[in-house]
C-alpha positions, 0 to 999 in steps of 0.5 A: 386432666386426671391421671389414667387408672393404671388398672384400666389403662396401664402405663405404656400400653397404647390405647385401643379403640372401643367396639361400635357397641357392646352389652349383654344378651339375655337368655331364657331364665335370665342368664346373660351373655356379653358381646361386642359388635364391630363393622356394619350394624345392618350387615350379615352376622358373623359370630366370632368366638374368642380364644382362651383366655379372651373376651369381647374385645379380642378382635385385632384392628385388621379384623375391625377394619375388614368388617367395615369394608366387607359390610359385616356385622361381627359379633364377638361373643363372650363365653360364660364366665368371661367379662360381661357373661354370667358364669355357667357350667356347660356339660359339653362344648355343644351346649354353647350352640343352644345359647347361640341360637337364642343370640341369633334370634335376638340378632334376627339372623337367619343366616350367619357365619362363625369364626373361632380363634384357638380355644374358640375353635371348638365352640365355632364348630359346635354351632355348625355341628349341633342341631340347635343352630346348624341350619343357620350356619353357612360357613366356619373359619378356624384359626389355630383351633383346639382339637378333640382330646376324647372320643372317636375324633380325638387327635389332641396332643400336648397341652390339650391332652393334658386337659383330658387328664386333669378334667376330673380335678378342674371340674370339681374345683372350677371356681377356686381355680378361677379365683387363684388364677385371677389373683395371680394376674390382678397385681400385674395389670398396672405393669401390663406393658412390661409383662407383655414385652417380657412375654413377647420375648419368650414367644416363638418367632412367629408370635413375636412378629405378630405381637410386636405390633402396638395395635395388637398390644393395645387390643390384647391388654384391653381385652384381658382387662375386660375379661377379668371384670367378670363375676368370677374372673377367668372362670371361662378359662378354667371352664374351657380347660375342663370342656376341652378334656371332655367329649365335645358332644358332637362329631366333626363329621356333623359339621356339613358346611364349608370350613376353612382352617388356618394353622401355623406349622410352628404352633407349639400349643396345638400341633399342626399334625393334630389340626391336619388329622382333625381337618380330615374328619370334617366333610368339607374342610380346607386346611391353610398352612401358615408357614413358620407361624406359631399359635397366635399368627391367626391374629394377622389373618383376621381380614382374610378370614372375614373375606372367606366368610363374606363369600357365603353371606 
């Protein structure tokens, strides 16, 4: 038996089961969007927007099992510049919804739910707040979502507020920044298990509890390796930061469907106060406090999240 490839299966990292299906959707003009599917291929569609960084395999095992149990067709969408998705510079977060309308057409989905984790939160909300797709979205779930930093809905502080200040620089140097970031990560991949353990030790206590699970390590490392395989590795990370520093292109008041927002009160990246302020601007939102949880505690809530979405489909 030949030894495993340390750049694909780093030593010490548990193996992660593959998605039920994965590939690319072709958009008008030929641009491609990567995806992976989980759950029931004949079930109602749930589009899941990954965090920053992330890609098509960023769904923990608890979410994959919940998709099967609930009979949901969960489609994890890779943003442009991640994994199988071609790089493409959106002008605003709202541009994502137009691409997702084409994806919904390809899936034959007239009704769908949307989930956004962390940096995927703004994109999930855009699907319900932008005309291109709003009439098909029945509910949105947000897990530790990024909040607006610009315009009348601005609530962001900390790292996201910094993204607004750096937006002019990140816009002008988006591709070089992506290559530099990827260049720093590539040498670490064969040592991913040890890097993961080191990262876990310096995380807030809530995140440490989540990331101590070997299944989370397997999923997290597998997903990052897949996300790094794009034409311009980690371009999506730089573009997320660039867009988080701009007006999203829609108002939170435009999101008319039910929204449930899970957020840890110990979140060190997106403050709970920021989430509270943003949730109050949504017409039909419920903010779920996760006591003592930090930014990545939402991984453990994937089953409950899908249960919420299922009630509307």
